PyMOL commands that place a pseudoatom at each C-alpha (Angstrom):
pseudoatom trace, name=CA, resn=MET, resi=1, chain=A, elem=C, hetatm=0, pos=[132.790, -194.046, 41.440]
pseudoatom trace, name=CA, resn=GLN, resi=2, chain=A, elem=C, hetatm=0, pos=[132.500, -196.643, 44.184]
pseudoatom trace, name=CA, resn=ASP, resi=3, chain=A, elem=C, hetatm=0, pos=[129.156, -197.035, 45.886]
pseudoatom trace, name=CA, resn=SER, resi=4, chain=A, elem=C, hetatm=0, pos=[130.663, -196.600, 49.340]
pseudoatom trace, name=CA, resn=HIS, resi=5, chain=A, elem=C, hetatm=0, pos=[132.232, -193.321, 48.234]
pseudoatom trace, name=CA, resn=LEU, resi=6, chain=A, elem=C, hetatm=0, pos=[128.854, -191.953, 47.080]
pseudoatom trace, name=CA, resn=ILE, resi=7, chain=A, elem=C, hetatm=0, pos=[127.228, -192.863, 50.378]
pseudoatom trace, name=CA, resn=ARG, resi=8, chain=A, elem=C, hetatm=0, pos=[130.123, -191.394, 52.367]
pseudoatom trace, name=CA, resn=MET, resi=9, chain=A, elem=C, hetatm=0, pos=[129.978, -188.120, 50.422]
pseudoatom trace, name=CA, resn=GLY, resi=10, chain=A, elem=C, hetatm=0, pos=[126.184, -187.960, 50.755]
pseudoatom trace, name=CA, resn=ASN, resi=11, chain=A, elem=C, hetatm=0, pos=[126.456, -188.623, 54.477]
pseudoatom trace, name=CA, resn=GLN, resi=12, chain=A, elem=C, hetatm=0, pos=[128.968, -185.791, 54.918]
pseudoatom trace, name=CA, resn=ILE, resi=13, chain=A, elem=C, hetatm=0, pos=[126.551, -183.406, 53.224]
pseudoatom trace, name=CA, resn=ALA, resi=14, chain=A, elem=C, hetatm=0, pos=[123.666, -184.704, 55.344]
pseudoatom trace, name=CA, resn=ILE, resi=15, chain=A, elem=C, hetatm=0, pos=[125.643, -184.137, 58.542]
pseudoatom trace, name=CA, resn=PHE, resi=16, chain=A, elem=C, hetatm=0, pos=[126.144, -180.500, 57.563]
pseudoatom trace, name=CA, resn=PHE, resi=17, chain=A, elem=C, hetatm=0, pos=[122.441, -179.951, 56.865]
pseudoatom trace, name=CA, resn=GLU, resi=18, chain=A, elem=C, hetatm=0, pos=[121.457, -181.834, 60.038]
pseudoatom trace, name=CA, resn=SER, resi=19, chain=A, elem=C, hetatm=0, pos=[122.386, -178.685, 61.968]
pseudoatom trace, name=CA, resn=PHE, resi=20, chain=A, elem=C, hetatm=0, pos=[119.552, -176.691, 60.347]
pseudoatom trace, name=CA, resn=PRO, resi=21, chain=A, elem=C, hetatm=0, pos=[116.826, -175.981, 62.908]
pseudoatom trace, name=CA, resn=ASP, resi=22, chain=A, elem=C, hetatm=0, pos=[114.060, -176.512, 60.327]
pseudoatom trace, name=CA, resn=GLN, resi=23, chain=A, elem=C, hetatm=0, pos=[114.186, -180.119, 59.129]
pseudoatom trace, name=CA, resn=GLN, resi=24, chain=A, elem=C, hetatm=0, pos=[112.031, -179.453, 56.059]
pseudoatom trace, name=CA, resn=GLU, resi=25, chain=A, elem=C, hetatm=0, pos=[114.437, -176.729, 54.989]
pseudoatom trace, name=CA, resn=ALA, resi=26, chain=A, elem=C, hetatm=0, pos=[117.366, -179.070, 55.626]
pseudoatom trace, name=CA, resn=LEU, resi=27, chain=A, elem=C, hetatm=0, pos=[115.837, -181.759, 53.405]
pseudoatom trace, name=CA, resn=ARG, resi=28, chain=A, elem=C, hetatm=0, pos=[115.131, -179.292, 50.622]
pseudoatom trace, name=CA, resn=GLU, resi=29, chain=A, elem=C, hetatm=0, pos=[118.575, -177.701, 50.816]
pseudoatom trace, name=CA, resn=LEU, resi=30, chain=A, elem=C, hetatm=0, pos=[120.310, -181.077, 50.875]
pseudoatom trace, name=CA, resn=ALA, resi=31, chain=A, elem=C, hetatm=0, pos=[118.471, -182.120, 47.710]
pseudoatom trace, name=CA, resn=LEU, resi=32, chain=A, elem=C, hetatm=0, pos=[119.255, -178.775, 46.069]
pseudoatom trace, name=CA, resn=HIS, resi=33, chain=A, elem=C, hetatm=0, pos=[122.923, -179.188, 46.960]
pseudoatom trace, name=CA, resn=LEU, resi=34, chain=A, elem=C, hetatm=0, pos=[123.001, -182.613, 45.296]
pseudoatom trace, name=CA, resn=LYS, resi=35, chain=A, elem=C, hetatm=0, pos=[121.234, -181.207, 42.237]
pseudoatom trace, name=CA, resn=LYS, resi=36, chain=A, elem=C, hetatm=0, pos=[123.626, -178.269, 41.965]
pseudoatom trace, name=CA, resn=PHE, resi=37, chain=A, elem=C, hetatm=0, pos=[126.951, -179.966, 42.676]
pseudoatom trace, name=CA, resn=TRP, resi=38, chain=A, elem=C, hetatm=0, pos=[126.542, -183.632, 41.716]
pseudoatom trace, name=CA, resn=PRO, resi=39, chain=A, elem=C, hetatm=0, pos=[126.425, -184.544, 38.023]
pseudoatom trace, name=CA, resn=PRO, resi=40, chain=A, elem=C, hetatm=0, pos=[123.398, -186.544, 36.840]
pseudoatom trace, name=CA, resn=GLN, resi=41, chain=A, elem=C, hetatm=0, pos=[125.415, -189.786, 36.780]
pseudoatom trace, name=CA, resn=MET, resi=42, chain=A, elem=C, hetatm=0, pos=[126.237, -189.484, 40.473]
pseudoatom trace, name=CA, resn=ARG, resi=43, chain=A, elem=C, hetatm=0, pos=[122.657, -188.634, 41.392]
pseudoatom trace, name=CA, resn=ARG, resi=44, chain=A, elem=C, hetatm=0, pos=[121.320, -191.598, 39.392]
pseudoatom trace, name=CA, resn=ALA, resi=45, chain=A, elem=C, hetatm=0, pos=[123.847, -193.907, 41.051]
pseudoatom trace, name=CA, resn=LEU, resi=46, chain=A, elem=C, hetatm=0, pos=[122.796, -192.692, 44.507]
pseudoatom trace, name=CA, resn=LEU, resi=47, chain=A, elem=C, hetatm=0, pos=[119.109, -193.172, 43.688]
pseudoatom trace, name=CA, resn=SER, resi=48, chain=A, elem=C, hetatm=0, pos=[119.833, -196.665, 42.422]
pseudoatom trace, name=CA, resn=LEU, resi=49, chain=A, elem=C, hetatm=0, pos=[121.769, -197.568, 45.572]
pseudoatom trace, name=CA, resn=LEU, resi=50, chain=A, elem=C, hetatm=0, pos=[118.954, -196.404, 47.809]
pseudoatom trace, name=CA, resn=ASP, resi=51, chain=A, elem=C, hetatm=0, pos=[116.273, -198.055, 45.631]
pseudoatom trace, name=CA, resn=THR, resi=52, chain=A, elem=C, hetatm=0, pos=[117.993, -201.435, 45.736]
pseudoatom trace, name=CA, resn=GLY, resi=53, chain=A, elem=C, hetatm=0, pos=[118.665, -201.369, 49.469]
pseudoatom trace, name=CA, resn=GLN, resi=54, chain=A, elem=C, hetatm=0, pos=[122.416, -201.052, 49.078]
pseudoatom trace, name=CA, resn=GLY, resi=55, chain=A, elem=C, hetatm=0, pos=[122.512, -197.751, 50.932]
pseudoatom trace, name=CA, resn=GLU, resi=56, chain=A, elem=C, hetatm=0, pos=[122.041, -199.182, 54.408]
pseudoatom trace, name=CA, resn=GLN, resi=57, chain=A, elem=C, hetatm=0, pos=[124.873, -196.962, 55.654]
pseudoatom trace, name=CA, resn=ALA, resi=58, chain=A, elem=C, hetatm=0, pos=[123.150, -193.824, 54.338]
pseudoatom trace, name=CA, resn=HIS, resi=59, chain=A, elem=C, hetatm=0, pos=[122.380, -191.077, 56.856]
pseudoatom trace, name=CA, resn=ARG, resi=60, chain=A, elem=C, hetatm=0, pos=[118.664, -190.835, 57.658]
pseudoatom trace, name=CA, resn=LEU, resi=61, chain=A, elem=C, hetatm=0, pos=[118.565, -187.230, 56.446]
pseudoatom trace, name=CA, resn=LEU, resi=62, chain=A, elem=C, hetatm=0, pos=[120.072, -188.205, 53.096]
pseudoatom trace, name=CA, resn=VAL, resi=63, chain=A, elem=C, hetatm=0, pos=[117.500, -190.958, 52.640]
pseudoatom trace, name=CA, resn=SER, resi=64, chain=A, elem=C, hetatm=0, pos=[114.631, -188.638, 53.596]
pseudoatom trace, name=CA, resn=ALA, resi=65, chain=A, elem=C, hetatm=0, pos=[115.836, -185.861, 51.287]
pseudoatom trace, name=CA, resn=VAL, resi=66, chain=A, elem=C, hetatm=0, pos=[116.062, -188.258, 48.357]
pseudoatom trace, name=CA, resn=GLN, resi=67, chain=A, elem=C, hetatm=0, pos=[112.607, -189.665, 49.084]
pseudoatom trace, name=CA, resn=MET, resi=68, chain=A, elem=C, hetatm=0, pos=[110.949, -186.260, 49.486]
pseudoatom trace, name=CA, resn=HIS, resi=69, chain=A, elem=C, hetatm=0, pos=[112.694, -184.512, 46.586]
pseudoatom trace, name=CA, resn=ARG, resi=70, chain=A, elem=C, hetatm=0, pos=[113.260, -187.359, 44.173]
pseudoatom trace, name=CA, resn=ASP, resi=71, chain=A, elem=C, hetatm=0, pos=[111.708, -185.472, 41.260]
pseudoatom trace, name=CA, resn=LEU, resi=72, chain=A, elem=C, hetatm=0, pos=[114.330, -182.742, 41.673]
pseudoatom trace, name=CA, resn=LEU, resi=73, chain=A, elem=C, hetatm=0, pos=[117.174, -185.263, 41.618]
pseudoatom trace, name=CA, resn=GLU, resi=74, chain=A, elem=C, hetatm=0, pos=[116.071, -187.338, 38.612]
for i in range(1, 74): cmd.bond("trace and resi %d" % i, "trace and resi %d" % (i + 1))
show_as sticks, trace
zoom trace
């Protein structure tokens, strides 16, 4: 899967969870969504993109969710 496609899909999910009034809940739910619906290969690819600075187009909520709940996604 192309890197830009992963970021675009992650951003779409982040935009949905951005509407949650509780940001901590939004971050947790976003990470849980990725864990539940993305296979490990996709999650590892996303983590790698963000770790290497290639995810500059990533939504701030996506980046924060990955940082805060990394252990869940690995």
